C-alpha positions in Angstrom: 2.7 4.7 10.8 5.0 2.3 8.8 4.2 0.1 5.7 5.0 -3.9 5.8 5.0 -5.3 2.4 5.3 -9.3 2.3 7.5 -11.1 0.0 4.3 -12.5 -1.6 3.1 -9.1 -2.2 6.2 -8.0 -3.7 6.1 -10.6 -6.3 2.8 -9.9 -7.3 3.1 -6.3 -7.9 6.2 -7.4 -9.9 4.2 -9.7 -12.0 0.9 -7.7 -12.2 2.3 -4.2 -12.3 5.5 -4.9 -14.2 7.1 -2.7 -11.4 11.0 -3.1 -10.7 13.6 -1.0 -9.1 13.3 2.7 -9.3 9.3 2.4 -9.6 7.1 3.7 -7.0 3.5 2.6 -5.7 1.1 4.8 -3.9 -1.2 3.8 -1.5 -3.9 6.4 -1.8 -7.8 6.6 -0.2 -10.6 6.0 -2.4 -14.3 7.0 -2.0 -16.4 3.9 -1.6 -15.7 0.1 -1.0 -14.9 -1.3 2.5 -12.0 -0.5 4.6 -10.2 0.8 7.7 -12.9 3.9 7.5 -16.2 4.0 6.8 -17.0 4.8 3.1 -13.7 4.5 2.2 -11.2 2.0 1.2 -7.3 1.6 -0.2 -6.3 1.9 -3.8 -2.9 2.0 -5.6 -1.3 3.8 -8.3 2.2 4.1 -9.9 3.1 7.6 -8.8 6.0 9.7 -7.5 6.0 10.6 -3.6 5.7 14.3 -2.9 5.2 14.3 0.8 5.3 10.6 2.1 3.9 9.8 5.7 5.2 6.5 5.5 7.2 4.4 2.8 8.8 1.3 2.4 11.7 0.0 0.0 11.7 -3.6 -1.3 14.3 -4.5 -4.0 14.5 -1.0 -5.1 10.8 -0.3 -5.6 9.2 2.3 -2.9 5.8 2.0 -1.5 4.4 4.8 0.0 1.2 7.0 1.4 1.2 10.6 1.3 0.6 12.6 4.2 -2.6 13.9 2.9 -3.7 10.4 3.1 -2.4 9.6 6.4 -5.7 10.5 8.4 -7.6 7.3 6.5 -5.0 5.2 8.7 -5.8 6.6 12.2 -2.7 5.4 13.9 -2.6 2.1 12.1 0.5 0.3 10.0 -0.5 -0.8 6.9 0.4 -4.5 6.2 0.3 -5.8 2.6 0.4 -9.4 2.2 -0.7 -11.8 -0.6 -4.0 -13.8 -0.8 -3.2 -16.9 -3.0 -7.0 -17.9 -3.3 -7.8 -14.5 -4.8 -4.7 -14.0 -6.5 -4.3 -10.3 -5.3 -2.9 -8.2 -2.5 -4.5 -8.5 0.8 -4.6 -5.4 3.3 -4.9 -5.4 7.1 -4.4 -2.6 9.5 -2.2 -3.0 12.8 -2.5 -0.6 15.7 1.0 1.2 15.6 
């Protein structure tokens, strides 16, 4: 599994979540919503990695998924882009 963060998404995280070099953002599985697995969706939070399954560092900010959430991605990479119309991150999944 890989994580890919676009330039637009990185800018959103810096502006909206006030992240900077040395910070960590965790993509986690949450109950409810629509996503890759029925009944679950992706959430995010500032957190320190414990046992990451995948990570991507951009401008000193580390984005990661923990091993206990890896099941959700079912062999897919996480692509995080930016949706200008909604002014929020856009999550896509590509088969690895």
